[in-house]
N, C-alpha and C positions, 0 to 999 in steps of 0.2 A: 142321463135322460131327456129327450126332447119332447119337444111340446106334443109332436105327433103320437109318439109311443105312450106317453104318460097317459093313465087311466083318467075316463070322464069323473068328473066331478060333481055328480048330481045332486041338484039342489043347493050346490056350494057346501055342504056338510063338512069336508076338509076345511074350506076356508073359514066358518065358524069355529070350529076346533082350534083353529090355530090363532082365531082372536081370542077364544076363551083362554088358552094358554098364557097368550102375551097380557090377557087379563091379571092372570094370577102370578106372573112372574112379579108386576108391581105392586098391586093393592095392597100386600100386607105392609109393606113397607110406608106405601102411602098413609094407611089408617093408622099406622105409630105415630107418623109424623101429625096428622090430624091430631091426635090424640094426648098431643104436648101439655095441653091446659090439665086433664086427670092426671098426667105422672106429677107434674110438678106440683099438683095439689097433695098428691100424698107424700111428697117429701118435706112439708111442713113440718114442723116441731109441736105436737100438741102440749106440752109444757108452755113453750113462748108464746102458743095460742090463747091459753087459758089465762096467762097472766098479763095480755093485751090491754086489760082493762085496768089492771091494777098500777101499772108503772107508766109514768112519762118517756120511760125510757125503751120501752117496747120496740118502737118503732126502729130504732137502731138495731137493738138484737135481732130483730127479725129480718133486717137486711144484710146481717151479718150470718144470718144462719143460710140465708138466701146464695151468698157466696160461695158457701159450700155443697151446696146440693143443689137446689133450684137455679142459681146464675148458672151452675157448669153444666146443667142436665144437656140442653141445646148440644155445647162444644164438644161435651164425651160422647153424647150421642152420635153425631156424626161422625166422630172418631171410631167410635164402636163399628159405624158402619161400613164406611169408605175402607179402612183396610181389610179388613177382610174379604169384603168384596174384590177388592184389587187382586188379593193375595189367590185366591180360591178360583179365581178367573184365569189368573196366571196356569196357577196349577192343572185347570181344566183342559186348557189348549194342549198339554203334554200328556196326559192320563188318560182324555179320552177314548184313546183308541186300544185301551187296556181294561176298561169296565165298559159293560154292557150299557146303551141306550138306554133301554128299558131301567135300569136300577138307577141311573142317573136321574132320570125325568122323573118318575115314581117315585124313587126315593127321597127325592130333595122335596117334592111336594107334601108327602107324608110327614114328612120332620116338620115343614111349616106348618101345617095342620094341626100336628100334637102342641106345637109353642102355641099357635094361637089357643086352642082350647085350654091349656094351661094359664092363657094371659087373662081368658075371660073368666074363668073359675077365681082366680087372685083377684078379682075385679070387687067380691063378694067376703074377700079375705081379710081381715086387720094385720097390717105388718107394720113395724116400726120402720122410720125414713132409710136408713142406712140398709139395713136387707133387702128392702124395698128395689133400692137404686142397685144394688150389686146384681140383684136378679133380673132386673130389666134390663140391664148392659149385656148380661149373658144371653137374654133371650134376643137380645139387638143383634149379637155377634152370630148367634144360630140361625136366624132367618136371613142374613145377608151372606153368609158363607154356603148355605144351601142354595140361596136366590141365585147367587153369581153360577152356582155348577149348573143349576136350572137353565139360566138363562144364555150361558155358554152352549149346552146342549141342545135348548131348542133352536138356537140360531145357526148350529150345527145341521141339524135335522132340516131345517127349513132350506139350507145352503144345497143341498142335495135334491132337491124339487125345483121346478120352475119359479124365477123370480117372482112371478107374482103372491108367493106363498111368503114372501117375510115381508110384507106390508100388511097382513092383520096382525102380526105379532107386533109392532109396532103401533100400530092402530089400538089395538088391544091395551098395551101400556100406558098410550096416549089416554083413553077413557079410564083409566086407573086414578090418575089424578082428579080427572074431573068428576069421576064419581065422589071421590075421599073430598074436595073443597065444596060438592053440593051439601054432601051429608055435614059439613062444618056451619054451612050456611044456615040449612034446616036447622040444626042445635042450637044455635043462636038466637033463630025466629022463635023455639018452640018453648025457650026458657027452662027446658029440662036442666036437671040434676047433672054435673060431669060425672058420676058413676054411671048413671043410666045410659047417659051417651055413648061413654067408653064400652059399657057392655054389648051394647046394639052394635057398634062398629066392630069391636071381637067376633061377636057370633057371624057378622054380615063376611065380614073375612073368612071365617069358616067356611060358609055355607059355598063361597067362591071358589076356595081352594078345593073342595072336596066336588063341586062340579068340576073342575079344570082334571081332577083324576080320573072322575068317571069319563071323562070325554076322550081322555087320551088310551085309557084303557078298553072302553065302547066302540072306538071307532077308528083315532087315528093308527095305535097301534095295530089294529086287524086289517087295517084297508091296506096301507101304504107298506107296514113291515110285510106282510102277507104277497104283497105286491112284488116286492122288491126280492124276497123269497124265492118266489116263483119263477122269475125274470131270469134271476141268477144259475137256479138249477137249471132252466130251459136251456141258456149258454151254456153250460158246463155239458150238457148232454147232447147240442148239436155241435161244440167244437172238439169236444173230446172223445166222441163217438161218432157221430153222423160223420163227420168230414174224414177222418181217419179212413173209415170205410168205403166211402166214395173214392180215396185216392187209391185204395187195393184193387177196388173193382177197377178204376181206369187202367191201373197199372198191368193188371190179367190181361184186358182188353186189348192193351198197346201190344202186349207179348205175345198175344194170338194172332196180333193184324202183324206183326214183323217179324215172326216166326215163319210165316211163308216167303218169305225173301231171304229165310236164313239167316235170321238174327234175331235180337231180343233187348228189350231195354231196362238196364239196369241201373241200379243208385250206386254210384259209388260213396266211399264211407264219406267222405269231404261234402256230399249232396244231401247227407241224411240228416234229417231236423227232425226232434221230438215236438208234436204237438203239443201247444199246452194253450187253454184259454184264456182269454182276457182277462177274466175274471181274478183266477188264478195268478196272473202276471200282475194285475194290480194287488192283488194283497200280499203277493212278496216284495213286492218295491217298497223300499225304505221312505215313507212322504218325509220329507224335510220339512218342520215348521220354518225355518229361515229362508230355506228357497222359495218356500210359498209367499212367506212375508215379503220378497222382493217383487211378487208380482201384485201385490196389494197393497204396497205400503202408504200409495196416496189414499185410497180411501181408509184404511185405517186410520193415516193420522189426520186424515179430515173429520170422519165421525170424534176422535179424540179433540181434536181442536172446538167444534161445534157445543160437546159437551163441557169443554172447560169453560168458556164464554159463560155458557148458561148458567152454569151452576156456581160461577164466580161472582154474578151479579143476582141470581133468583136462587134463594130468597134473601139473601144476607144483605143487598142492598134495596134491593125493591120493596121488602117488606116494612121498611123505614120509610117510608114517602108518606108525607101527611096532607091530607086535603085542605087545597085553599079556599073553596069553592062553601063546603060545609061549616056551619056554625055552631057543634055543637049537637045535630040533630042526628036523624038516623043515617043520612049519608054518611056521618062521622064515622057511625057503626060497623057499618056496611063497606065501606071503603076499598079496604085492604083485602077482605075475604072475596070480594066481588072484581072489583079491578086489577088485583094481584094474582089470586090462587085458581079461581073460577075462569077470569079472561084467560090468562095463561094456559090453562089446561084443556081450556075448548080450542082455541086457535091451535093449540100442538097436535091436538089430537086431530082437527079438520087437516094441516099440514101432514101428518103421518098417513089420514085416509088418502087423501089426495093422489098419493104415490099408487094406489090401486088401480087408476083410473091415466095416470100422466105421469112418465118417467122423464122429464127434459130438465137438465140437457143429459148426454148418455153418459157411459159409464169409460169411454176414452176421451170425453171431450174435458178440456182446460178450464171452460167456463164451471165448471164445478167447485172444484178447489178455489177458483178464483173467489164464487158466490161466499164459499165458506169463511175464505179470508177476511171477504168487507163484513161480519159480523160483529168484529172487534170494535166497530164505531158505537155499538149499544153499551158498552162502559161507560167510556165518557158521556154518551145521551142521559143514562139512567143518573149518572153521578152529577147533573148539575140540574135533575127535578128537586123537589122539596123533600130531600130527606134530611130526617132532622134526628137527633143534632149533628151540626155539623161543625167544623171549624176552620177550615180554608178556603173551601170554592164556593164560588158567586151560585145564585140561583135564577138562570135564564131562562127555564122551563117549568115555572110557577103553578101554572095552570092545572087544572086535572086532566084537561083535554090533551095537552103535550104526553103525559104519562100513560094514558088510555093509547095513545097511537101510537108510541114507542114500544109496549105492549104487544099490542096486536101483530107487527112485525117483526118483533122480538121472537114471540111462542111460535106462529106461524113459520116461518125461516126456520126454527130448531126443527121442527117435526117435520119439516119437507126433507130439508138437507140431510137431518139425522138418517130417514128411512132410505132416502137415494143411496146413500156412502152403505147402508147395510145390506141393501137389496144387492148393491153391484159388486160389493168384495168378493163372495164368492162366486159370482161368474166369470171371476178374470181367471179363474185355475180351471183342471180338468176336473172330471166330475168326480172321481174317486179321493181328490183334494178338497172338494167342496165343504166337508164336515170340518176338517181342521181349518180352513179359511174361515168359514164360520165363527167358529172358538177364538181363531185369534181375532177378529173383527168385534166380538165381544169382550176379549179384554181390552183391546182399545178404546173401547166405550167406558169401560169403568177406570181406566186410567184416566181418561178426560174427567170421570166424575171428581175422582181424587184429588186430582191437579186444580178443576174448582174449587174445590171445598178449602183448599191451602191458599189459594188465592183471594180468597173472599173475604180474608182477613186482612188482606192487604187493601185491597178496594176500598173497605170499610173504611180504615183508617186515613187512607187518602183525604176522604169526604172531609 
């Protein structure tokens, strides 16, 4: 579908809907990450806490308990998130042609909504640490499994539309992190209990996911799906009925004209050809995932590398940077929430949103993969900041200003370059292959997240 043939998006309604759907893909996971303190607080052993005032060795025993559940929570959470995300994104690349789009998008959103409703209810329910730990991991697996299908399907849907409709998805995902980081700062400032904050987090996530479901069914599904159905039906009628009729009338006319000269135009068997509509030919063609990958592999590997570098350093390395300016004051308390989480998500959101008005360099330019490769410089730059504790490397960039400067360029380049790659990938293939290309791009995005999570352990050990 070209820009000329595309229906007019009055009041940017469809753009806003894609933005809300993009927000719904990452907001659940960001709220889980933000509520880490709540989850770890529920994993404390009440018996050990009750005996803390009775024995001098309580601190040692508590540390041992944290090694089992609390200390391993973040590692296990990352593992339970990234592995299902990668597996189901890969599966979606192959099965999306067999499962209707409405089932994949609306079904995934519905499951995520149910999981968050359950999570909000369990905030008020007392559970022992081990069952709570296992149930939390099961919920994380469910959210990321269906989130992978949702993300891949959403990028596939955007791939069938003009390139400008991929940008709001990326921008909405950027806002999800910003919203979660801002909520965390507000919780710190309010001094509210962890349970109350967590309950508000999960209810807010439920509202956003429910809004995404209403948006998809209320506008996007009716507007564009109806347009595509009518357009396909119109093409079928024109190509399978109108054109053969014209050909038959033309044939009769030529026969009458030539009969006056004693001859008639006839078609030999070799010249006869069955007229088939373009939509039928495209449907019959076997879309090869590997053939499509050969045309988009530069964009796919680029978006994979972008997120490998990003997740490899953020937040595993960046969260351990300590302020050298603050001396136990308020800035020491808000340094990481503001300089790490909030600043990263705001600048990442700005980079993603910029692609709505500027798409430089072009999809065939060599400058884009070069810019992506240059982001590897951020790994040593953050390692040489004041990351504590450290064993091997010096600290030439100790001042807070260096860390903030690196974070601005790091996060902005992540959002801008990743959004460009996701916009350009589906535009390098034919129209009927765009959905498959979008699903492949989503898989390599998830692959970059998984590789970055694995490399984060290595980067942290080197320091």
